[in-house]
N, C-alpha and C positions, 0 to 999 in steps of 0.2 A: 459459465462462471469464469471470472477473472480473479487471479490470485496476485495480490500486491505483496512484495517482499521488501523488508529492510532489516536492519540489524536487530533493533529492540522492539519493533512493533508498537512503538509508543508515539511517534511523531509523523514521519513522512508517509509510511505505508497506511497508517490508520487514517490520516487525512485523505489520502487517495481513495481508500475504501468508502469512507463516509460521503465524500463529495461525489464519487462515481455513483453510488447507490441513490443518492438524492437526485442528481441530474438525470440519470438513466431512467429512474422511476417516473419522474415528471414528463420525460420524453416518450414514455411508453415502450422503451427498449426491452427486449426479453433477456437482458443480461443482468447479473448481479455480481457484486464483488465481495471478496473476503481479503483479509490481510493477515500475515503471520511474520514472525521474526526468525532470523537465522542464527542469532546468538544473543538471546535474552540476558545471559549472564554478564554481558558487557554493559548493560543498562543500569548499573548500580545507582545512578543518580535519578532514575526514572521513578517518580512518586505518583501513585494512583493509576487509574486506568489509562489515561491519555494526557499528553501535553496540554497544559492549561491554555497556552497561546493558540494551539491548533483548535481546541474546543471553542475558544472565543471567536476565532475567524469563522468556523463552521456555523456557529449560532448567528453571527452577523449576516451570513449568506443564506440563512434559513435551511441549512443542510445538516443540522445536528440530529442524528438518528440513534437508534438502539446500539449500533456498532461502536458508538463513541463511549459507551458506559462499561464495556467489558474490560477485563484486565488484558494486558499483552499476552499473546499466545505463541508458542514455538511452532515452527513449521514441522510437519510430519510427512513421511512418504505418501500417506493417504491424501494430503492436501494437494500434492503435485498430481496424483492420479486423477483426482476429481476435477481439476482445473482445465478449462478449454484454452485459456491463455494465461501466461505467467509473466509478470513484469517485476523486475528488480529495480529499485529506485536509483541506484548508483553503481554502475559497472565496476569501477575501480575498487569499491568497498565490498560489493556483494558477490562478484564472480569468484574471488578466492574462497569465500565462505561456502559457496555452492560447490566448488571443486572439492573442498574438504569434506563437506557433510552430505551433499546430494549430487555426486559427480555425474550420474546418468542424466541429470536434468540441466546441467550448466549450459549446454549448447542449444537448449530448447526454450530459453528464457529471452524475452525482449528486455534489453537494458536501457534505462534512461540514465541521465547524467545530472541528477539533482544533488547538489551539495547540501550538507547539513549546516546551513548558514541563514542569515536574515532573509535571503531571497527564496528559501526553500518552499514555503507555502505558495507564493505566487507562481513559482516554477512548476510545482506539482499541479496547481490548478490549470495552467496552460497545457501541460502534458495530458491531463485527464480530459480536458475539453477536446483536444486533438484526437485522442483515442475514441471518444464518443462520436466525433464526426466521422471517423473511419468506420465505425461499427454501423452507423446509420446507412451507409452506402449498400 
């Protein structure tokens, strides 16, 4: 299992989870992804289960799955224990949260550098595809 982390579990990490599960499933990889948020309380503008723009992109890619319909969920110690790999979507944003809330895990996380901007979804897509390529080896 891969655990994708972001702040609100509404946009970047959820997009990574849904895209990964779709592509890995079609490729027959024995990996699944989950995603959680490190500080859901900061997502006061997040309405509904997932960002509408992320859902639109996933649908256009044929990658919209069940994980897209659930509400954002907070990370728990159990999530970290169950994950084989953990990826935080932006080191500068998520490392401080990990050090504050899950310090034992901060050094065990792979950090990407995905900004929360207009290029976020294409950037996440590139990172997910590179991760899948590494897992195929």
